[in-house]
Structure formats: structure tokens, C-alpha cells
C-alpha angles and dihedrals in degrees: 000000000000089000091050093051091046089052092051092048092049091049091051092050092049091049092052093046094048093045092056107112118239121230108250130166115223115227136165136212113229122236105219094185091204092294121147110247144185121223108221140172117185104316096335126098135190110250139163131200128209099025096225134118114279096029116136118235113248135203116229138172110271123239122239121281093038112246098014081157124024122230104186146049112205114199132185114240093220097250120143091247103049115255125168148207120216115218130191108246094219091053117020090189089072122075137180108269136170120247118170091342090304125113111241139165112253136167112277112263117174091203093061111092089190088076094060122094136192110215118193121176135189092219133022134175112222090265144337092269089060092072101099111231088352125291140118115348102160126033141178091032129168116205109205129185105238099217099042101031088223121135131235107254138189095228116218114244093014131097090213135076119243144171125259139158110298116259128159093253131136092247088064099040116094138180127210119223129187119217111289120228118232 
């Protein structure tokens, strides 16, 4: 009888332990559907000028309405867990790469892991074409370099974008907008 009661008690304890919910943050991976997008946080947007290899990505004040013209194509790489490359719209042979912890445009090279990004968002519409008349379709997104695990960051006191340790801060939280119609 003691063994039977001990078995029941052990089963109850195991049930309680295994029923305990685990803390998990819900994120989504955006479906860009080939749409041109802007990458924006607050009133700051990712830009690059001139659109040539070796140019550092800049942060600039966004025009109103946001994304009146798109700067980027974001494409999935085809991996089971979605990862992406970020191409310049005006030259799809140039992608966002990491050089010395700075974001730069470089020629696309499928062998370079530094050109692959993990994008996790807090909120996503089903796809870029779901943004009526253009507008925000993914928000609260972190953009993380796959090989380094560092996040794209709007560095304070700098006109350029860089990579730093990932923290849930505004300078590392981006929104994706499709081109807005006038």
C-alpha cells in the first residue's frame, strides 16, 4: 500500500511539473512577397547613398508619408527556419553585408554568411500585399546577423548603422513598410 501511495504521489508531482507552462516569446517571420520595403524605426529609415559596393548604410529622417519610395527588397534564402538577404532596390546585385561590425552594401555572394539575416517580429500581416494602400506590415522586428548573432542598431551619435549585442531597445526595433500610395 505504501508503494502504491508513493507511486500516486510521484505521478501527481510529475504531472504538476510537466504541466507548468514555459515562458516563450511569440514572434513571426514576415513574408515580403517580393514587395519593395522601407526599414523604419520611429522617424528614422535605413538608407544608402551612393548605391555602390562598399557604401555604409545610413540612418536618415523618413519622409511623410513613410515609405513614399521603397529602398529594399528582402528575400528569404530558402532555409527551413526563415533567413533573409536584404537587396538594394536600385541595384539587386548589392546586398546588406557586415564589414567591421558596420552595415555596408556589397556584391551578392551566396558563400558569405555575413549577408544572411534572421528577422523576428512581434507582429506580421500575412504578407506585404496585405498592407492596404501600402504601409506597415511587420513591426517590432529585430534584424540579427546570422553568423555573429549581433543585431542591427541605430548607433547613437553616428549617422551610420552598426551591429551590437542584441537588447530589446528602440534602436534595435524596426518596422517594415511597403510603398504607400498617394
